[in-house]
C-alpha positions as a Python dict, from the first residue, in 0.01 Angstrom:
ca = {
    (1, 'X'): (0, 0, 0),
    (2, 'X'): (-30, -385, -113),
    (3, 'X'): (234, -602, -167),
    (4, 'X'): (340, -698, -519),
    (5, 'X'): (281, -969, -663),
    (6, 'X'): (482, -1281, -563),
    (7, 'X'): (584, -1099, -275),
    (8, 'X'): (409, -1142, 55),
    (9, 'X'): (453, -876, 358),
    (10, 'X'): (576, -1014, 707),
    (11, 'X'): (727, -921, 1005),
    (12, 'X'): (1034, -980, 1103),
    (13, 'X'): (1304, -928, 1414),
    (14, 'X'): (1656, -819, 1242),
    (15, 'X'): (1948, -754, 1487),
    (16, 'X'): (1959, -355, 1479),
    (17, 'X'): (2330, -432, 1310),
    (18, 'X'): (2255, -597, 1030),
    (19, 'X'): (1940, -380, 942),
    (20, 'X'): (2174, -72, 946),
    (21, 'X'): (2420, -231, 796),
    (22, 'X'): (2137, -285, 478),
    (23, 'X'): (2036, 81, 528),
    (24, 'X'): (2418, 213, 484),
    (25, 'X'): (2469, 15, 193),
    (26, 'X'): (2189, 151, 9),
    (27, 'X'): (2253, 545, 171),
    (28, 'X'): (2587, 453, 7),
    (29, 'X'): (2466, 337, -323),
    (30, 'X'): (2282, 675, -386),
    (31, 'X'): (1917, 520, -206),
    (32, 'X'): (1670, 242, -291),
    (33, 'X'): (1538, -35, -81),
    (34, 'X'): (1713, -185, 180),
    (35, 'X'): (1431, -449, 213),
    (36, 'X'): (1531, -533, -201),
    (37, 'X'): (1850, -544, -88),
    (38, 'X'): (1797, -784, 220),
    (39, 'X'): (1552, -1002, -67),
    (40, 'X'): (1855, -1026, -291),
    (41, 'X'): (2136, -1133, -13),
    (42, 'X'): (1847, -1404, 91),
    (43, 'X'): (1846, -1539, -303),
    (44, 'X'): (2218, -1506, -296),
    (45, 'X'): (2289, -1737, -10),
    (46, 'X'): (2017, -1967, -148),
    (47, 'X'): (2160, -1993, -475),
    (48, 'X'): (2519, -2089, -267),
    (49, 'X'): (2338, -2356, -99),
    (50, 'X'): (2240, -2489, -385),
    (51, 'X'): (2562, -2455, -593),
    (52, 'X'): (2720, -2646, -259),
    (53, 'X'): (2467, -2901, -271),
    (54, 'X'): (2461, -2969, -613),
    (55, 'X'): (2868, -2976, -625),
    (56, 'X'): (2825, -3241, -283),
    (57, 'X'): (2628, -3428, -522),
    (58, 'X'): (2819, -3470, -822),
    (59, 'X'): (3150, -3518, -584),
    (60, 'X'): (2964, -3806, -423),
    (61, 'X'): (2865, -3926, -771),
    (62, 'X'): (3207, -3918, -922),
    (63, 'X'): (3320, -4108, -629),
    (64, 'X'): (3096, -4397, -654),
    (65, 'X'): (3114, -4388, -1061),
    (66, 'X'): (3510, -4459, -1018),
    (67, 'X'): (3413, -4778, -727),
    (68, 'X'): (3169, -4892, -961),
    (69, 'X'): (3407, -4938, -1246),
    (70, 'X'): (3719, -5041, -1074),
    (71, 'X'): (3486, -5317, -899),
    (72, 'X'): (3324, -5425, -1259),
    (73, 'X'): (3681, -5441, -1436),
    (74, 'X'): (3821, -5617, -1096),
    (75, 'X'): (3629, -5911, -1172),
    (76, 'X'): (3682, -6215, -1396),
    (77, 'X'): (3523, -6215, -1719),
    (78, 'X'): (3234, -6471, -1693),
    (79, 'X'): (3211, -6681, -2011),
    (80, 'X'): (2844, -6745, -2138),
    (81, 'X'): (2752, -7137, -2149),
    (82, 'X'): (2652, -7248, -2469),
    (83, 'X'): (2291, -7461, -2394),
    (84, 'X'): (2206, -7782, -2482),
    (85, 'X'): (1989, -7788, -2749),
}
């Protein structure tokens, strides 16, 4: 059977107990495909990792912006010099 569009058929080695866990999950849900469940788990992991990265970037930017604002406001104001005409 050819793979669906957007999917690639591969050979992968997975620990026996991991594969059995996914098969039990599918069986407990009344049927389905354990490979689809593994794919879903991988998608969720990637999304979670992306969320962690995004939150880290937000935190760093907030910290840097706070530092920038403090350093900008703590400097004495410069007065403009008038040009001699």
